[in-house]
C-alpha positions as CSV (number, residue, x, y, z in Angstrom):
1,M,143.9,71.7,75.6
2,E,143.2,69.3,72.8
3,A,142.0,66.6,75.3
4,R,139.5,69.1,76.7
5,L,138.1,69.8,73.2
6,E,137.7,66.1,72.6
7,Q,135.7,65.8,75.9
8,E,133.5,68.7,74.9
9,E,132.8,67.1,71.5
10,R,131.7,63.9,73.2
11,K,129.3,65.7,75.6
12,P,126.0,63.9,75.8
13,T,123.2,65.6,73.9
14,N,120.6,64.4,76.4
15,P,121.8,65.3,79.9
16,E,119.1,63.3,81.7
17,K,120.3,60.0,80.3
18,G,124.0,60.8,80.6
19,R,125.0,59.2,77.3
20,E,125.3,60.1,73.7
21,R,122.2,60.1,71.5
22,K,122.2,57.3,68.9
23,L,120.7,58.0,65.5
24,T,117.3,56.3,64.9
25,R,116.8,54.1,61.9
26,S,114.8,56.7,60.1
27,E,117.7,59.2,60.6
28,K,120.2,56.7,59.3
29,E,118.2,55.7,56.2
30,R,116.1,58.5,54.8
31,T,112.7,57.1,53.8
32,P,111.6,58.0,50.3
33,T,108.8,60.4,49.8
34,R,105.4,59.4,48.3
35,S,106.2,61.0,44.9
36,E,109.5,59.1,44.8
37,L,107.7,55.9,45.5
38,T,105.1,56.5,42.7
39,R,107.8,57.4,40.3
40,A,109.6,54.2,41.1
41,A,106.4,52.2,40.8
42,K,105.7,53.7,37.4
43,A,109.3,53.0,36.2
44,E,109.0,49.4,37.4
45,K,105.6,49.0,35.6
46,K,107.1,50.2,32.4
47,A,110.1,47.8,32.7
48,N,107.8,44.9,33.7
49,P,106.9,42.9,30.5
50,L,103.9,41.2,32.3
51,R,101.1,43.7,31.7
52,E,97.6,43.4,32.8
53,A,94.3,45.0,31.8
54,K,91.6,45.6,34.3
55,A,87.9,46.5,34.1
56,H,85.6,47.3,37.1
57,L,81.9,47.0,37.3
58,K,80.5,48.8,40.4
59,Y,77.1,48.9,42.0
60,V,75.6,46.1,40.0
61,R,72.3,45.1,41.6
62,I,73.0,41.4,42.0
63,S,74.1,39.6,45.2
64,P,77.8,39.0,45.4
65,R,77.1,35.3,46.2
66,K,75.3,34.9,42.9
67,V,78.0,36.7,40.9
68,Q,80.7,34.6,42.5
69,V,79.2,31.4,41.1
70,V,79.6,32.7,37.5
71,L,83.1,34.1,38.1
72,D,84.2,30.7,39.2
73,L,83.3,29.4,35.8
74,I,85.6,31.7,33.9
75,R,88.6,32.1,36.2
76,G,91.8,31.1,34.4
77,K,90.1,30.5,31.0
78,E,91.1,32.1,27.7
79,V,89.1,35.2,26.8
80,E,87.2,33.7,23.9
81,L,86.3,30.6,25.9
82,A,85.2,32.7,28.9
83,G,83.0,34.8,26.6
84,A,81.4,31.7,25.2
85,I,80.8,30.3,28.7
86,L,79.2,33.6,29.8
87,K,77.0,33.7,26.7
88,H,75.5,30.3,27.3
89,T,75.2,30.4,31.1
90,P,71.6,30.9,32.2
91,K,72.4,33.2,35.2
92,S,71.4,36.8,35.8
93,A,75.0,37.8,36.3
94,S,76.1,36.5,32.9
95,L,75.1,39.5,30.8
96,P,76.8,42.2,33.0
97,L,79.9,40.0,33.3
98,L,80.1,39.5,29.5
99,K,80.0,43.2,29.0
100,L,82.7,43.6,31.6
101,L,84.9,41.0,30.0
102,K,84.5,42.8,26.6
103,S,85.5,46.1,28.3
104,A,88.6,44.5,29.8
105,Q,89.5,43.1,26.4
106,A,89.1,46.5,24.8
107,N,91.2,48.0,27.6
108,S,94.0,45.5,26.9
109,K,94.0,46.4,23.2
110,E,93.7,50.2,23.5
111,N,95.7,51.0,26.6
112,H,98.3,48.2,26.8
113,S,98.7,47.1,23.1
114,M,98.3,43.4,24.2
115,D,97.7,40.6,21.8
116,P,94.0,39.6,21.9
117,D,94.8,36.0,21.0
118,N,97.0,35.4,24.1
119,L,94.7,36.9,26.7
120,Y,93.3,34.9,29.6
121,V,91.3,35.8,32.8
122,A,94.1,36.0,35.4
123,Q,91.9,37.3,38.2
124,C,88.2,37.9,38.7
125,F,86.7,38.7,42.0
126,V,83.6,40.3,43.5
127,T,83.3,42.4,46.6
128,P,80.0,43.5,48.3
129,G,78.8,47.0,47.6
130,P,76.3,49.0,49.6
131,I,73.1,47.2,50.7
132,L,69.7,48.8,50.0
133,K,67.4,48.2,52.9
134,R,63.7,48.0,52.3
135,M,60.7,47.1,54.4
136,R,58.0,44.5,53.7
137,P,54.8,44.9,55.6
138,V,53.6,41.8,57.5
139,S,50.8,41.0,59.8
140,K,50.0,42.8,63.1
141,G,51.5,46.1,61.8
142,R,55.1,44.8,61.7
143,G,57.6,45.0,58.9
144,F,60.3,42.6,57.8
145,R,63.5,44.0,56.4
146,I,64.5,43.2,52.8
147,L,68.2,43.5,52.0
148,K,68.9,44.3,48.3
149,R,72.6,43.5,47.9
150,T,74.9,45.1,45.3
151,S,78.3,44.0,44.0
152,H,81.6,45.5,42.8
153,V,83.2,43.1,40.2
154,T,86.8,43.3,38.9
155,I,88.3,41.3,36.0
156,V,92.0,41.3,35.3
157,L,93.3,40.0,31.9
158,K,97.0,39.0,31.3
159,E,98.9,37.7,28.3
160,R,100.0,34.0,28.3
161,E,103.7,33.6,27.9
162,L,104.5,31.9,24.7
163,E,106.5,28.7,25.1
164,S,109.4,28.6,22.7
């Protein structure tokens, strides 16, 4: 009688295959929900002493290629030095980037309580925004397309680790 019960317990759950069904990986290890992941990320962010302050500039009407040239000048520099470089660079992207740098500096002070003397430009990058398409009339009734490019710029500031 007991042997018969053991055989019934081991009956295959899928009769077509004739074998016992194995648990899939997701059934073995329950995957965390999205809210659990965000809670974990927030807790890790609080525990992480390396903070960063970001500032975004979107839809600026300058070509990304021209903005990239100026961003290359300030990447990795101290905030004060980067501000001086932007002030004295004769490029059209310098003024909007200077405003963005000051905004990131204010964000670091107000939102993250970071020391303004130890800040440096950790990351700065530009991505292309939407392109405004215009037409320029030319001879014989034709029109040439003019592409007016826009940019999205991001600057990330971090604190330098003090060497003891």
